[in-house]
C-alpha positions, 0 to 999 in steps of 0.5 A: 362145307366139309372141305372148309371145316377141314381147312379150318382144322388144319389152320388151327393145328398149324397155328398151335404147332407153328407157335411152338417154334422149331424146338428139338425137331429138324434143326433150324439154322440162322437167318439170311442167306448164310453160305452157299448159292441158293436156287429157287425151287418154287414159290407159294403166294397168296394168289395160289389156290389152296392145297388138298387140305384147304390151306396154302400148300407149295408144290413139292421141292426136293433137298438133301440138307437145307432150304431157305425161305424168303417172305415178301409182303409188299404192303406189310407192316413190321408184324405181318408174317406167316406161320407154317410147317415143312412136311414130307410131300407124301404126307400132305396129300389129304387133310388126315395125313397132313394133320398126322404129319404135323406133329413131326414137322419142322415149324417155321415163322417168317415176318417182315422183320425176319423175312429169311429163314434157313432150315437144315436137316431135311432130306427128301421131298417136302411141301410148305404149308402156311397159315397166312395173313388174311388181308395182305398179299404175300409170297414165300420163295423156297430155295435149295442149296447143293 
């Protein structure tokens, strides 16, 4: 029961943080395959087990500048999507650490209408934490560029 409540608390925080956009933090780039060759680092999907915090959390990925996130919602409508944050991997081990890390995290919003997002200004190992749609299958491919 405690894990469910913790997971719900993280979802609420992610939704509030994610809806604010990227603002001054990090530095989100434009959308869609801008420049360079992208390599798949990992994929987070609706069929994956939730992370330690009770919400969908990717495997860690390492980058020295930018990542590209590509959303796929096979049966999604124009307004379906996900909201989340890119958090340093070492700060996502448990709910308490994750909630503290969210205030400085890079927020991301992906929808079927804008399914690709490039986020730059990252350096290190990170995880993607999402608040996904509850009823649709989805996946987000995380790609890195040299």
